[in-house]
Residue frames as qw, qx, qy, qz and C-alpha x, y, z in Angstrom:
[[0.075, -0.231, 0.960, 0.137, 10.33, 75.16, -75.00],
 [0.709, -0.011, -0.382, -0.593, 7.89, 72.75, -76.52],
 [0.820, -0.341, 0.325, -0.324, 6.68, 69.68, -74.59],
 [0.980, 0.151, 0.089, 0.099, 8.54, 67.28, -76.88],
 [0.332, 0.782, -0.434, 0.299, 11.84, 69.18, -76.76],
 [0.784, -0.051, -0.529, 0.322, 14.55, 67.47, -74.76],
 [0.460, -0.857, 0.115, -0.201, 15.00, 68.39, -71.12],
 [0.679, -0.487, 0.504, 0.218, 17.74, 65.80, -70.56],
 [0.510, 0.728, -0.352, -0.293, 19.96, 66.16, -73.61],
 [0.122, -0.468, 0.875, 0.026, 22.21, 63.23, -72.64],
 [0.268, 0.107, 0.954, -0.076, 19.41, 60.67, -72.57],
 [0.176, -0.149, -0.563, -0.793, 16.92, 62.45, -74.85],
 [0.109, -0.506, -0.806, 0.287, 14.18, 62.72, -72.21],
 [0.007, 0.550, 0.360, 0.753, 11.51, 65.24, -73.14],
 [0.182, -0.185, 0.357, -0.897, 9.90, 67.86, -70.94],
 [0.722, -0.157, -0.237, -0.631, 6.55, 66.14, -71.49],
 [0.767, -0.036, -0.636, 0.076, 7.89, 62.79, -70.28],
 [0.308, 0.076, -0.602, 0.733, 9.36, 64.31, -67.11],
 [0.355, -0.158, 0.163, -0.907, 6.26, 66.35, -66.34],
 [0.796, -0.135, -0.365, -0.464, 3.97, 63.38, -66.84],
 [0.654, 0.018, -0.684, 0.321, 6.27, 61.23, -64.71],
 [0.040, 0.122, -0.486, 0.864, 6.10, 63.82, -61.92],
 [0.557, -0.131, -0.037, -0.819, 2.33, 64.04, -62.25],
 [0.822, -0.063, -0.488, -0.286, 1.65, 60.30, -62.38],
 [0.724, -0.062, -0.582, 0.364, 4.15, 59.21, -59.71],
 [0.384, -0.899, -0.135, -0.159, 3.75, 62.33, -57.54],
 [0.740, 0.130, -0.232, 0.618, 7.49, 62.89, -57.44],
 [0.312, -0.945, -0.094, 0.012, 8.71, 65.28, -54.75],
 [0.521, -0.648, 0.394, 0.390, 12.50, 64.71, -54.96],
 [0.460, 0.737, -0.360, -0.339, 14.52, 65.43, -58.13],
 [0.138, -0.453, 0.877, 0.077, 16.72, 62.37, -57.56],
 [0.607, 0.206, 0.733, -0.227, 13.71, 60.11, -58.16],
 [0.595, 0.698, -0.024, -0.397, 13.54, 61.38, -61.74],
 [0.049, -0.525, 0.807, 0.267, 16.56, 59.26, -62.58],
 [0.448, 0.161, 0.876, -0.072, 14.00, 56.48, -63.01],
 [0.524, 0.743, 0.272, -0.315, 12.44, 58.51, -65.82],
 [0.759, 0.626, 0.014, 0.176, 14.73, 57.48, -68.66],
 [0.745, -0.065, -0.112, 0.655, 17.86, 58.35, -66.70],
 [0.077, 0.878, 0.125, 0.455, 17.05, 62.07, -66.54],
 [0.325, -0.895, 0.220, -0.213, 19.68, 63.96, -64.58],
 [0.865, -0.376, 0.288, 0.165, 22.24, 61.16, -64.46],
 [0.758, 0.479, 0.089, 0.434, 24.42, 62.23, -67.40],
 [0.438, 0.417, -0.140, 0.784, 26.32, 65.51, -67.53],
 [0.288, -0.453, -0.570, 0.623, 24.17, 67.15, -64.84],
 [0.027, 0.119, 0.207, 0.971, 23.05, 70.15, -66.89],
 [0.412, -0.434, -0.530, -0.601, 19.33, 69.40, -66.52],
 [0.426, -0.298, -0.746, 0.416, 19.40, 68.92, -62.75],
 [0.023, 0.158, 0.263, -0.952, 18.46, 72.54, -62.01],
 [0.475, -0.054, -0.381, -0.791, 15.43, 72.22, -64.27],
 [0.570, -0.226, -0.788, -0.060, 14.50, 68.91, -62.63],
 [0.251, -0.233, -0.607, 0.717, 14.71, 70.60, -59.23],
 [0.240, 0.084, -0.003, -0.967, 12.46, 73.43, -60.41],
 [0.553, -0.118, -0.600, -0.565, 9.92, 71.01, -61.83],
 [0.514, -0.282, -0.787, 0.193, 9.74, 68.94, -58.65],
 [0.101, -0.187, -0.424, 0.880, 9.46, 72.11, -56.56],
 [0.410, 0.129, -0.107, -0.896, 6.45, 73.04, -58.71],
 [0.068, -0.073, -0.986, -0.131, 4.99, 69.52, -58.56],
 [0.170, 0.503, 0.715, -0.455, 1.70, 70.74, -57.10],
 [0.309, 0.632, -0.036, -0.710, 1.30, 73.03, -60.13],
 [0.148, -0.147, 0.851, 0.481, 1.97, 70.37, -62.78],
 [0.521, 0.098, -0.261, -0.807, -0.86, 70.40, -65.32],
 [0.666, -0.027, 0.635, -0.391, -3.55, 67.79, -64.72],
 [0.817, 0.398, 0.417, -0.017, -3.67, 66.75, -68.38],
 [0.639, 0.009, 0.419, 0.645, -1.51, 66.64, -71.48],
 [0.285, 0.767, 0.411, 0.403, -3.39, 69.44, -73.26],
 [0.206, -0.975, -0.044, -0.069, -2.30, 72.08, -70.75],
 [0.787, -0.324, 0.131, 0.508, 1.40, 71.15, -70.64],
 [0.524, 0.446, 0.232, 0.688, 2.37, 73.38, -73.58],
 [0.113, -0.859, -0.114, -0.487, 0.96, 76.56, -72.04],
 [0.716, -0.694, 0.018, 0.077, 2.38, 75.68, -68.64],
 [0.804, -0.070, 0.162, 0.568, 5.85, 75.14, -70.10],
 [0.386, 0.684, 0.179, 0.592, 5.91, 78.37, -72.07],
 [0.275, -0.896, 0.038, -0.345, 5.95, 80.37, -68.83],
 [0.734, -0.626, 0.262, -0.014, 8.51, 78.24, -67.02],
 [0.872, -0.024, 0.314, 0.375, 11.18, 77.10, -69.45],
 [0.193, -0.623, 0.337, 0.679, 14.11, 78.67, -71.28],
 [0.596, 0.642, -0.249, -0.414, 14.44, 79.14, -75.01],
 [0.986, 0.085, 0.130, 0.055, 15.43, 75.88, -76.75],
 [0.658, 0.596, -0.201, 0.413, 18.57, 77.32, -78.38],
 [0.133, -0.760, 0.407, -0.489, 19.69, 79.14, -75.24],
 [0.851, -0.378, 0.293, -0.216, 19.20, 75.95, -73.22],
 [0.946, 0.230, 0.035, 0.225, 21.34, 73.89, -75.62],
 [0.406, 0.716, -0.268, 0.501, 24.02, 76.61, -75.77],
 [0.444, -0.707, 0.365, -0.413, 24.10, 76.81, -71.97],
 [0.965, -0.178, 0.193, -0.020, 24.64, 73.07, -71.80],
 [0.784, 0.472, -0.126, 0.383, 27.60, 73.29, -74.18],
 [0.056, 0.758, -0.362, 0.540, 29.22, 75.96, -71.99],
 [0.739, -0.513, 0.299, -0.319, 28.47, 73.89, -68.91],
 [0.987, 0.055, 0.080, 0.127, 30.08, 70.78, -70.41],
 [0.566, 0.631, -0.237, 0.474, 33.15, 72.75, -71.54],
 [0.234, -0.744, 0.376, -0.501, 33.62, 74.10, -68.03],
 [0.873, -0.349, 0.279, -0.198, 33.54, 70.55, -66.63],
 [0.942, 0.252, -0.021, 0.222, 36.27, 69.19, -68.93]]
């Protein structure tokens, strides 16, 4: 995934925004990320990723330039992520 790709597809919150929010506010609990544009409060698909990111909070890159490389090792493929969400939403209806 790229930093500006959406992590929360319901509210269009990017990976970069969430990572910076974690870094700046020193977030330790995924539930606190709801204050970051509503991330995790829609369909629920992104909650596992939010949990992973908060668990890795001490590894979050110290600056914006290193986010892209950091993400490439820790995130799914953009198309696979979106397809997984569609399956997830279908299973919930």
